[in-house]
N, C-alpha and C positions, 0 to 999 in steps of 0.2 A: 504494500500499500504506500504510494508515494504522495497523493494528495487527496485533501479532504473533498468529500463528494457534494458538500454544500457550498464552501467558498472558494474551493481550488487550492487553498494553501497548502505548502509542503511542511508546515511546522505541525508535525505529529510527534506525541510523545506517549510512550508507553505507561498503561494503567495497571494491566495484569495480563500474564500471558498463561493461558491454560492449558498450553500443549495443542495436540491435534485430537479430534474426536469426529465421530460420523455425524451427520445430520440428526438432529435429535428426534425428529419424527420418523425415521426411516425404521421402523420395527420390522424385524426380521420372522419371516415365515420359517418353519422345520426344514422346508426344502432349501432355504438360503445358507443354513448355518455352515455349511462346507464351501461356500463359494467366497471370493475376494469381498472385502468391505471397505470401501474408500473412506479415508478420513481427511479431515482438513484443519488446518492451523485455527485456533480461536485465540486471538490476541486483540484485546481491546486497547485502542489508542484515543487521545483526545486531541483535538485541533486546538493549538493555543492562540489562535486569531478569533474563531468564531465560537470555539468551546463545545463543538459538537462532538461528543464521544462516539465512536464507530469501530466497526470491524470491517475487513476487506471483504468485498462481495465474490466469494468463492463459490458459491452455490448460486443459481437463478432462483426467482420466485415461482417460474413454471415448474422447476424440478421439485419443488416443495409443496406446493398449493394446488396442483392440477388434480390430483387425488390426496384428501387429506385425512390423518386419523383423528384428528381434534373435533369433537361435537359439543358445542357449548351447553346443551340442553343437559348434558350429564351432571353439570353441577347445579344443584336446586338453588345455592346462594347467588349463583351469578344470574340465574333465570330470574330471581326476586331482584336483584341489582337493576336488572334491564327493566322490569315492570315499574319500579319507583323512578327510575330515569324517564321513561316515558310520560308517567303522570306528572312528574314535574316540569318537563319540558313542554308539554300539551298546555298547563297552566301558565307557563312563563312566556310562551310565545304566542299564545291564543290559537292553538291547533285546532280545526274543527274539518268539517266534512268537505270543505273547499280547499282544504291545504294539501300539500303533497311533501311526502317525506322519503329520503332516498336514504339507505344504508349500505356503505362501503363495506367489502368483507362481512357480509351479513350472516355467514356461517349456515346453520341450520334453521335460521329464522327466530332464534330464541328471543330477540329483541322485538323484530317487527311484527310476530304475533301479536304483541300487545298493542301495536299501532291498529293492525288490522280489527281487532276487537272494539276500539274506539270508534270504528266507522271512518278513519283517515286513509285517504288514498297513499299507498306507499309501493316501493319497489327495492327488491335487495339487488345489490352488484356483488356477485360471488364468484370467485374464480375456480372454486374446487367443484368438479362435477358431482362428485358424490354426495357432500354436504348439502349443495345447491339442490340437488334433486330431493332430498329429505326436507327441505324447506317448502319446496313447492307441494310435495305430499302434505305438509301441514297447513296449506292454504296461504301460505306466503309468496306473493309474485317475485320471481327471481331471475335476474339475468345473468347468465354466465360469462364473465369477461373479468381480465385484469383491468383496474382503472388507468387510463392515460388521459392526456387532454382529449384525445381523438374519441376515445369511449364516452367520456364526459360529455362533449358535444352531440355525439349521437344519442344518448340517453335524453339529454336535453331537448333536442329537436323532435323526438318520438313522443316524450311523456311531459314536455314543459319543464321549466325551472322548478327547483326545490325551495320550498321554505325552509325546511331543515335538511342538512346533509348529516348523517352520523358515520364517525369512522373511530370505533371502538377497538384498541389493541390491534391496530395494523399500520398506524403511522411509522412504528419501528421496523417493520416487516418488508419495506420496499427500498431496493438501493437508490432508485432514480427518486429521490425526495422532491426535487424540484418539479419533474413532470408530475409526480402523483399530486402535489399540491396545485398545479395548475388543473390537473382533472377535476378536484374538488371545486376549484372556482369556477369551471366550466358547468358543473352541475347545479351551483347553488343560485338563486335568484338575487338580483343586483342588490335588494334590500333584505336578503335572507341571513340564515345562521348557519354555522358548521361548528359541530360539536365533536372534539376529538378526546378519547382517553387514551392515555398512554403512561407506562411506567415512570416514575420520576427518578431521575439519576441521583437527585439528593438523598433518597431513602435507601437505593441501590448500595451507595458507598456506606452510608451511616450504619446500615443493618446489615451488613456482608451479603448482600443478595447476589451473589456472583453468579449462582446457578440459573440466573435468567439471562445470563450472556449465553446466546447461542446461534448458530448459523442462520437462521431466519429472523433474528433480531439484528437488523444491520446498523441501527443507531440507537443511542440513549440519550434522552432529552432532559435539560433543565428548561425552565420557562424563558431564560436568555436565549439558549439555541433555538427554541421552538418559535420565538418572535421571528428570529431571523429566517428560519424555514419556511413559515407561513408567508412573510413578506415575498420570497422568491416567487410565489403564484399569485400574488394580488390580494392577500389577505392580511388582516390585522387582528391581533389578539386584542380582545375588549374584556375579558373576565377569565379568571382560573379559579378552580376548586380542588381542594386537596382532599384526596379519597384514599380509604384504607384498602381498596382492592390490589391484589397482587403485591401485596407488602408496602404499597404506598404509590399512588398513581396521581397523574394530572388530569383533571378535566378542563380542557382549553376551549372557551368560545370564542370564535372568530367571525368576523363579518367580511364581505368585500370592503375592499379600503375606503371606497368613495362613501360608503354607508357607516363606517366604524365609529367616528368621533373618538373622544378620548378614552384610554384604558380605565378601569375601574380601579379602586383602592386595593384590592385583593391581588392585583397583578405587581405592583410595587412593594407589597408586603412580600409576596414571595421571592420577587429579585432580591430584596434585601436579605432574607434567610439564606438565599443561595449564596450570595457574596461573603456573608459572615463565616458560612462553611468552608470558603476558600475555593469554591468551584469555578472562580474566574482566575485563579492563578493555579500553578502547578502544586503548590502546597496541600491543597484539598485532596489530590490524588495519590501523594508519594506513599502513604502508609496502608493504601488499601491490599496491595499484594501480600504484605505480611499477614495481614488479618485473614485474609483468604486462606494462606497455608496453615493457619492455626486452627481454622474449622475442619480443614482436612485431617490434620494430625489428631483432633480430638475424636472424630467419627471413627476414624480407623483403629485409634486406641480402645474404643468402646466395643467395636465389632470383633476385634482380636481378642480381646479379655472375654467377651461373651463365649465366642467359639472354643477357648480354651477350657472354660467353665461348663461346657457341654449345654449351653442354653441356646435356645433357638430364636432367631431374628428373621421375620419376614416384613416385606415393604407393603405399603398401602399406597395405590395410586402408580400410574406410569405417565406422568407428565414430560413435556419437553425439556422442564427444568431440571427433573430428577435426573434425566440421562447426562446432562452436564456434570451433576454432583457426582453420579455413579462412575463416569468415565475419568473426571479428574482424580478422585480418590482411588481408582482402580478396583473397585469393589466388584468381586465376582460371586457365581453361587455359592463358592464355600464359605461366604461371610454373611450373603443375603439369600436364603434358599430360594425364594421367588417373590414376586409381587403380585399384588391383584389390583384390577382396575374395574369401575362399573360399565366401562363401555366395550360392549360385546366385539367391537371392531378388532380389539388388541388381544383377546382372548386366544391362547394357542400360540401367540408369538413370543418374540423375544425382544428385551431391550438392546438398542444398536451398541456395539462396541463390547458391552459387558456381558452379554448373552443370557441375561437372567430371565426365566420363564414368567410370563404374565398369565395370571388364572383369575377366575371369577371370583368375587368377593366372599362368597359362602365358605371358601376354603380356610379362611382364618379360623372361623367357628369349628370347623371339623378339625383342625390340627392343634388348636389351642397354644400357639407359640408364647415364648416368655416374653418377647418384646416385638411392636410393631413398629418399624421405621417408617414415618409420614413424610413422603416426599413432596406432596404439594401443601407445604407448610404455610403458605399465604391463607388455606382454607381451614386453619386451626380450630376455629370455635365451631365450624360445621361438622368436621371430622372428628373431634373430641366427643361431640354427641354422638355421631354415627357409629363411633367405635367404643361406646360405654360399656358394651357387651363385655370386652376382654377382661373386664374387672371380675367376672364369674369365675375366673381360674387364676387370678392373680397377675394377668398379664399387665404390662405398662407401656405406653406410647413413648416414642422417641421422635424429638424434633430437631433437626440438625442445624438451623438457621434461625435466628441470627448467630445464637450459639447452643452447643449441645444441651438439650434439655429433656430429661426423663421423667415422664409424668404418670402418677397413678390416677386411673379415672375412677368415678363412682358413678353409680347410677341415680 
């Protein structure tokens, strides 16, 4: 990587080098276990001119998202998060029967189903054929495409300009951030709104959330870098919300620059927090790599000790972030016998790189392990409740991030 993808600068400095791993969603079938498995460097750098944190675009979105293993609806808390957002956005923007809402990267319709229920016209723009098909089966109109300026113009010409364009957990997933932002501008009405949710680099750094660094996340935003990215496509940030989702996210409210007006107070407040944390100078990044190494050592020490004591450890969840953690730590089935997941698409497959079997969730109650390592740690409250039954045999939950935590659960 020689140039920043946003501003073109060559002033890129290392933040953390996680070695080389396979793409995090490339789950293996049994037939592929003896085949070669490609790996790619996973090295996060930050541009010291615009402060966009980024990894090299070594895989393309087409390779990752044409068929995708992640279905948003399998997280009940995420579906509820989407429902609340739709209610709040409808009230904030006055959305009604005459409105039009577009969601980019709409997945299986987990959010737009709530728009449909309100009687508001909507359309999903989703690149993955398999999850887009699931959305249409659920009654959510969905167009299969990657967003580009051309796609945005085509959708606008056919359906009209959108009063609200939603882009949740996709702004990090596209290497052509300028082209994607221009696509958002093409979709939205001249007096419309764009709402983007994306993980906040501030919490990623502060809470050791390095497992959210993986190949389909090409960049990692602060409000400062997001302002510059939005401006590249003719959008202006007018408000920001801090969300607990994914360990700490930003909800960015933007408008076409000609309709934006002055940013609200919350924008300046978050910018001040980022500056105080040192994220507009190298000092805010220099200790992150050492803290990442400690997470790895602590987790490995726990797993090796458990194995030597004859205790069983299994995983819960097979998220993309979990595969960064497993590969960086070098965890294999001798330390983690298997993991389980609610998504049937992953059953019978194996985690990329580490080759850990993925089984249905019912296997935990059948085997009664001593410990359950929770890989989607960002869903801690939801999964602590779901896994309360491990208390029946004295099992405990293990959360690896932000630091190793072993929890006794109670019904």
